[in-house]
C-alpha positions as CSV (number, residue, x, y, z in Angstrom):
1,M,154.9,159.0,-7.1
2,K,154.2,161.6,-9.7
3,I,151.3,163.9,-8.7
4,S,150.4,166.3,-11.5
5,K,148.5,169.6,-11.2
6,T,145.0,168.5,-11.9
7,K,142.5,171.2,-11.0
8,K,141.8,174.7,-10.0
9,N,140.2,175.8,-6.8
10,S,139.3,179.6,-6.1
11,N,142.1,180.6,-8.7
12,K,144.7,178.6,-6.8
13,T,146.4,175.5,-8.5
14,V,145.9,172.4,-6.5
15,M,149.0,170.4,-6.9
16,Y,147.8,167.3,-4.9
17,P,144.2,165.7,-5.7
18,L,142.5,165.3,-2.3
19,R,141.1,161.7,-2.6
20,K,140.2,160.8,1.0
21,C,139.7,162.4,4.3
22,T,139.3,160.7,7.7
23,W,137.4,163.1,10.1
24,E,137.1,162.8,13.8
25,L,133.9,164.3,14.8
26,T,134.3,163.7,18.7
27,T,136.6,162.4,21.1
28,L,133.5,161.3,23.1
29,C,133.4,157.6,23.4
30,N,131.6,154.9,25.5
31,L,134.5,152.5,25.6
32,S,138.3,153.0,26.3
33,C,140.1,150.7,24.0
34,A,143.7,149.5,24.8
35,H,144.7,150.5,21.2
36,C,143.0,153.9,20.9
37,G,145.3,156.4,19.4
38,T,143.1,159.3,20.4
39,R,142.8,158.2,24.0
40,A,139.0,158.9,23.4
41,G,136.5,158.7,26.3
42,T,135.6,162.3,27.5
43,I,134.3,165.0,25.1
44,N,136.8,167.7,23.8
45,H,135.0,170.8,24.8
46,N,136.7,172.6,21.9
47,Q,135.2,170.3,19.3
48,L,133.9,171.9,16.2
49,P,130.1,172.7,16.4
50,L,127.7,171.5,13.9
51,E,127.4,174.6,11.9
52,K,131.2,174.7,11.4
53,C,131.2,171.1,10.4
54,L,128.8,171.8,7.9
55,S,131.0,174.4,6.4
56,V,134.0,172.3,6.5
57,A,131.9,169.6,4.5
58,D,131.4,172.1,1.8
59,E,135.1,172.9,1.7
60,L,135.9,169.3,1.3
61,A,133.4,169.0,-1.7
62,G,135.0,172.2,-3.1
63,L,138.4,170.7,-3.0
64,G,137.0,167.6,-4.9
65,C,137.4,165.2,-2.1
66,G,136.3,161.7,-3.3
67,G,135.5,160.2,0.0
68,V,135.2,160.8,3.8
69,S,135.2,158.5,6.8
70,L,133.5,159.9,9.7
71,I,135.0,158.6,13.0
72,G,135.3,159.3,16.7
73,G,135.5,158.6,19.7
74,E,132.3,156.9,18.8
75,V,130.9,158.8,15.8
76,T,127.2,158.3,16.7
77,L,127.6,160.3,19.9
78,Y,128.2,163.4,18.0
79,P,124.7,165.1,17.5
80,G,124.4,165.7,13.7
81,W,126.7,163.2,12.5
82,D,124.2,162.2,10.0
83,L,123.5,165.8,8.8
84,I,127.3,166.1,8.0
85,A,127.2,162.9,6.2
86,N,124.0,163.9,4.2
87,R,125.7,167.2,3.4
88,L,128.7,165.6,2.0
89,I,126.8,163.1,0.0
90,D,124.5,165.7,-1.4
91,K,127.6,167.4,-2.7
92,G,128.9,164.3,-4.3
93,V,131.3,163.0,-1.7
94,T,131.1,159.5,-1.0
95,T,130.7,159.2,2.8
96,N,130.7,156.4,5.4
97,I,131.0,156.1,9.3
98,I,133.2,153.8,11.4
99,T,131.6,152.7,14.7
100,N,132.2,150.4,17.6
101,G,128.5,149.0,17.5
102,Y,128.2,149.4,21.2
103,H,125.6,152.3,21.2
104,I,122.5,150.7,20.2
105,T,119.4,152.7,20.6
106,T,116.2,153.2,18.7
107,E,117.3,156.8,17.8
108,I,120.7,155.5,16.4
109,F,118.9,153.1,14.2
110,E,116.4,155.6,13.0
111,R,119.2,158.0,12.0
112,M,121.1,155.1,10.5
113,R,118.0,154.0,8.5
114,Y,117.4,157.4,7.0
115,A,121.0,158.7,6.6
116,K,122.1,158.8,3.1
117,I,125.3,156.7,3.7
118,K,125.5,153.5,2.0
119,T,128.3,152.0,4.1
120,V,128.7,151.4,7.8
121,C,132.1,150.3,8.9
122,V,132.3,148.2,12.2
123,S,135.4,148.1,14.3
124,V,136.1,144.5,15.8
125,D,139.2,143.4,17.4
126,G,138.9,139.6,17.5
127,M,136.7,136.9,18.6
128,E,134.8,137.4,21.8
129,R,137.5,137.1,24.6
130,N,140.0,139.2,22.6
131,H,137.5,141.8,21.5
132,N,136.1,142.2,24.9
133,D,139.6,142.5,26.6
134,I,140.7,145.1,24.1
135,R,137.6,147.0,24.3
136,G,137.4,146.9,28.1
137,K,133.8,145.6,28.6
138,D,132.6,142.0,28.7
139,D,129.5,142.6,26.7
140,C,131.2,144.4,23.7
141,F,131.1,141.5,21.4
142,S,127.5,140.5,21.9
143,R,126.4,144.0,21.6
144,L,128.6,144.4,18.4
145,N,127.0,141.0,17.0
146,E,123.4,142.4,17.8
147,F,124.4,145.7,16.0
148,I,125.5,143.9,12.9
149,E,122.3,141.7,12.9
150,R,120.2,144.9,13.1
151,L,122.1,146.5,10.3
152,N,121.3,143.5,8.2
153,S,117.7,143.2,9.3
154,E,116.6,147.0,9.7
155,T,118.8,148.8,7.1
156,D,119.9,148.4,3.6
157,K,123.5,149.6,4.4
158,Y,126.6,147.9,3.0
159,I,128.7,146.6,6.0
160,T,132.4,146.6,6.1
161,A,134.7,145.9,9.1
162,V,138.0,146.9,10.4
163,T,140.4,144.9,12.7
164,T,143.3,146.5,14.6
165,L,145.8,143.5,15.1
166,T,147.8,143.5,18.3
167,S,150.1,140.9,19.6
168,T,147.2,139.4,21.3
169,N,144.6,138.6,18.6
170,I,146.5,137.4,15.5
171,D,145.5,133.9,16.2
172,D,141.9,135.0,15.8
173,I,142.2,136.1,12.1
174,E,141.0,132.9,10.5
175,A,138.1,132.5,12.9
176,L,137.0,136.1,12.6
177,S,137.2,135.8,8.8
178,A,134.6,133.1,8.9
179,Y,132.5,135.0,11.5
180,L,132.3,138.2,9.4
181,A,131.6,136.8,6.2
182,A,128.7,134.8,7.5
183,R,127.2,138.1,8.5
184,N,127.2,139.8,5.3
185,V,130.2,141.8,5.9
186,K,131.4,142.8,2.2
187,I,134.9,144.2,3.0
188,W,137.3,143.5,5.9
189,Q,140.5,145.5,6.4
190,L,143.4,144.4,8.7
191,Q,145.6,146.9,10.3
192,I,148.2,146.7,12.9
193,C,148.4,148.5,16.3
194,S,150.8,151.4,16.2
195,P,152.5,152.2,19.6
196,F,150.8,155.7,20.3
197,G,147.8,156.9,22.4
198,N,146.5,154.2,24.8
199,A,148.7,151.6,23.1
200,K,151.8,153.4,24.3
201,D,150.7,152.4,27.9
202,H,150.5,148.9,27.0
203,A,154.0,147.4,26.6
204,G,154.1,144.7,23.7
205,L,150.7,145.4,22.5
206,S,151.8,146.5,19.0
207,P,152.8,143.6,17.0
208,S,156.5,142.8,16.7
209,K,158.2,142.1,13.3
210,A,157.8,138.4,13.9
211,D,154.1,139.1,14.5
212,V,153.7,140.9,11.1
213,Q,155.5,137.9,9.4
214,R,152.8,135.6,10.8
215,I,150.1,138.1,9.5
216,I,151.7,137.8,6.1
217,E,151.8,134.0,6.3
218,I,148.1,133.9,7.3
219,F,146.8,136.4,4.7
220,P,147.0,134.2,1.5
221,R,145.1,131.4,3.3
222,L,141.9,133.7,3.9
223,P,139.2,133.2,1.3
224,Q,138.6,136.4,-0.8
225,S,134.9,135.5,-1.5
226,P,132.1,136.3,-0.5
227,M,134.2,138.9,1.7
228,K,137.0,140.7,0.3
229,I,139.9,141.0,2.7
230,Q,142.7,143.6,2.5
231,M,145.6,144.7,4.4
232,A,146.0,148.3,5.4
233,D,148.9,150.3,4.5
234,N,150.7,149.7,7.7
235,I,151.4,146.0,6.9
236,G,153.9,144.8,4.5
237,Y,155.7,145.6,2.3
238,Y,156.5,143.7,-0.9
239,A,156.6,140.4,1.0
240,E,156.6,137.4,-1.3
241,D,154.5,134.3,-0.9
242,Q,155.3,131.3,-2.9
243,A,151.6,130.7,-3.7
244,A,149.9,134.1,-3.8
245,G,153.2,135.9,-5.2
246,M,153.8,139.5,-4.3
247,L,151.7,140.7,-1.4
248,Q,151.1,144.4,-0.3
249,K,152.3,146.2,-3.5
250,F,152.5,149.5,-1.4
251,H,152.9,152.7,-3.4
252,G,153.9,155.0,-0.5
253,C,152.2,156.9,2.4
254,G,149.5,159.1,1.0
255,A,149.3,161.5,3.8
256,G,149.2,165.2,2.5
257,L,149.5,163.7,-1.0
258,L,146.1,162.1,-1.4
259,T,144.7,162.0,2.1
260,I,143.9,164.3,4.9
261,G,142.8,164.1,8.6
262,I,140.6,166.3,10.6
263,D,140.6,166.3,14.3
264,S,137.4,167.2,16.3
265,D,139.0,170.4,17.5
266,G,139.7,171.5,13.8
267,N,143.4,170.6,13.5
268,V,144.4,169.3,10.3
269,R,146.9,166.4,9.6
270,G,148.1,164.4,6.8
271,C,146.7,161.4,8.5
272,E,144.5,160.9,11.7
273,S,147.2,158.4,12.8
274,L,149.8,161.0,13.0
275,K,148.7,162.1,16.5
276,D,151.6,164.4,17.4
277,D,151.7,168.1,17.5
278,A,154.6,167.9,15.0
279,F,152.1,166.9,12.3
280,I,149.4,169.7,12.8
281,E,149.4,171.8,9.5
282,G,146.8,174.3,10.8
283,N,143.4,174.7,12.3
284,L,140.2,175.2,10.6
285,R,139.1,177.9,13.1
286,T,141.8,180.2,11.8
287,R,142.4,179.1,8.2
288,S,140.4,177.5,5.4
289,L,140.9,174.0,4.5
290,S,142.0,175.0,1.0
291,D,144.6,177.3,2.4
292,I,146.2,174.5,4.6
293,W,146.0,171.9,1.8
294,T,147.6,174.1,-0.9
295,G,149.9,175.9,1.5
296,E,153.5,176.3,0.7
297,G,155.5,173.8,2.9
298,S,152.5,171.9,4.1
299,F,152.9,168.1,4.6
300,S,156.6,168.5,3.6
301,Y,157.6,165.0,5.0
302,N,155.8,163.5,2.1
303,R,155.6,166.4,-0.5
304,K,159.3,167.0,-0.3
305,F,160.2,163.3,-0.2
306,T,163.2,161.9,-2.1
307,R,164.9,158.6,-1.9
308,Q,167.7,160.1,-0.1
309,R,165.5,160.6,2.9
310,L,165.2,156.7,3.5
311,T,167.3,155.4,6.3
312,G,168.2,152.0,7.5
313,G,167.4,149.0,5.4
314,C,165.0,151.0,3.5
315,A,167.8,153.0,1.9
316,D,169.1,150.0,0.2
317,C,165.8,148.4,-0.7
318,E,165.0,147.9,-4.3
319,F,161.5,149.0,-3.7
320,G,162.5,152.0,-1.4
321,G,161.6,154.6,-4.0
322,V,158.3,153.4,-4.6
323,C,157.3,152.2,-1.0
324,A,159.0,155.3,0.3
325,G,159.8,153.7,3.8
326,G,156.3,152.5,4.6
327,C,153.6,154.0,7.2
328,R,154.7,157.4,8.5
329,S,152.6,156.8,11.7
330,H,154.0,153.6,12.6
331,N,157.5,154.6,11.8
332,F,157.3,157.8,13.8
333,F,155.8,156.2,16.9
334,S,158.0,153.1,16.7
335,H,161.5,154.7,16.4
336,G,161.1,158.3,15.3
337,K,162.3,157.8,11.8
338,L,159.7,158.7,9.3
339,H,161.3,157.1,6.2
340,E,162.3,153.8,7.7
341,S,159.9,150.9,8.2
342,A,160.1,149.4,11.6
343,I,158.2,146.2,10.8
344,C,158.8,145.7,7.0
345,A,158.0,141.8,6.3
346,R,160.7,142.0,3.2
347,N,163.4,144.1,4.7
348,K,165.6,142.0,6.8
349,K,167.5,145.1,8.2
350,S,164.4,146.8,9.7
351,C,164.0,146.5,13.5
């Protein structure tokens, strides 16, 4: 991937255009999901205060960030999430939130209604039984259903959805597709569970390579209207389907090249799924976001990537130089090899 020097910021050359940020505002959550990479639940008492968050929002805009997803924990439990969203939007940054839909109150919907965000993404992990099992409460699905219905009836928000696929909910994909499409969901993203955080404590929860092959086989059967369905960048890669042709033309992990992640305590990573101290590039309490993003040596696992870094079957794959070995997070937490996919649907040598 060729990234050119494209713009200036504070008299520094920005070599990598920041396109997208995933920003964890809080670790406070009303659920304890089996796959949660953050191990969310209780509040991080070192989380950034609202005033600092508004300043970080200004920095993101100043770097030309195109879009921000505000997440948690449960994002709606952070006081002022809507003020941060509005600050970003006022400065030209497209902003959405990702919520579990469990926290249904009059106040939340008042904030939701008047926040300037256009898109609300709901997190759903299967049909009722599987969703409740993964989320840990037997009313999660019904509350999510109510939340979606209220979004449709009480707001003008564009609804999207994301599903984390585990070894237990793959059989729900087709039924869930119909369920979400019938509820005015416009875009649905499928991603696989990586073995870190809470998922690390549940042996066998993360899909196997055989499970990923099943997902690849199901995907072409899913209707792309009225709801667009897409695979996240940790599924694939370059698998061929006789009817649908080439699936998931992945162009390499964008962490530190196009994307950035911000933890609730101000730690900065290339991706919020790289939840290991080895991937902390700096902290916003002591360094500016611009300094971290443009710093010499930052995000070296991607910025200094060459084909020679590929290992295993990826080293010999014809797409290795483009795919760059797949998802860094899934690779790291599966077998510790950043540049070798553990679940590639094309590469027969991957584990």
